[in-house]
N, C-alpha and C positions, 0 to 999 in steps of 0.2 A: 437656296432655291429661289428662283425668280418667279414671282406670282403673276398671274394673268392681269394685264392692264396696269402693272406696276414695274415695267421694264426699267425705266431710267432710275427710279429710286433704288430698286434692289441692286442694279448694276453699280451704282455709285457707292452703295454700302459695301458691296462685295469687293470692289476695287480699293476701298479705303480700310478694309479690315487689317489690323496689325498682324494677325496670325498668318493671313495670306501673304502679305508683303514680306514678313520675316522668313516664311517658308520659301518663297520665291528667291529671296536673297541668299539663303543657305544653299539652295539648289544651284543658283548661278555661280556662287563661289566654288562649289564642288566641281561643276562642269568646267569652269575656267581653269582651275588648278589641275584637273586630270587631263582634259582634252587639249587645251591650248589657250594662251593669253589673248589670242586674236579675237576670241569670242566675247571679250569684255565690251567691245563696241556694240555687239548684238544685244547684250543685256542692258547696256546704257540706253539703247533705242527702245527696248521693251519697257523699262521703267519710265522713260520720257513719255512714251505713248500712254501709259497708265495715268500719269499726272495730267497730260493734255485731255484725256477722256474725262477725268473727274472735273476739270475746269470747264470743259464744254457742256457737261451735263448740268452743273451748277446745283443749287439747292432745290430739292423737290419735296412736295408734300407726301407724307407717308400714307395718307388716306386715299388721295385721288391721283397722285403722280403728276400734279400740275407744278409748274415752275413757281417758286416762292418769290414774292416781291418784297423789297425793303420798305417797311412801313414807317420807320423812324428809329430814333435812338433815345436812350435815357441814361442818366448818370446814376451810379450807385450812391445811396445816401450816406453810407459809412466810409467808403474808400473813394477818394477823388480820382484815383488812377484807373478805376474800372468803369467801363461804359458797356451798356447792353444794346445791341442792335436787334430790333424786332423785325422778324420775317413773317409775312402774312400770305396765306393762300387765298387768291381771289375767288376760288370755286366754293370752298366749304368753310372758310373762316378760320382754319387752323393757324395758330401762331406759335412761333418758337423764338426764344431769346438766345442770342450768341454773345458770350462774354468776351469782351476785348479789353486787354490790358494795355495801358499806355503810360506816358509820363505826364506829370502836371507841372508846368513851369519850366523855367530855363534849365534847372539842375536836377529835375526829377524829384524835388522835395515833396513830402506828403503834408 
């Protein structure tokens, strides 16, 4: 359900829900197999539109629906391959950390 004044946050969460995406994939495969293979292009466009919509919406604050800004990044103390990106809301001060895994060094050694 989309809350009042939280359109973009709720829309982004709904379009990224794994149950919704898997259900849409099952329906798409069923329709493609029953009706015709030519509909695969239509569903490819639909999934592409969902991905583009999520990218255009970006990260949003769950409290005020404002766009989150990247505040900085910090490394994990225990694991050198993990970095946390800190996202900050300029309106109400909400912060969230995104865990990003990468390699460290030439060969990815820990």
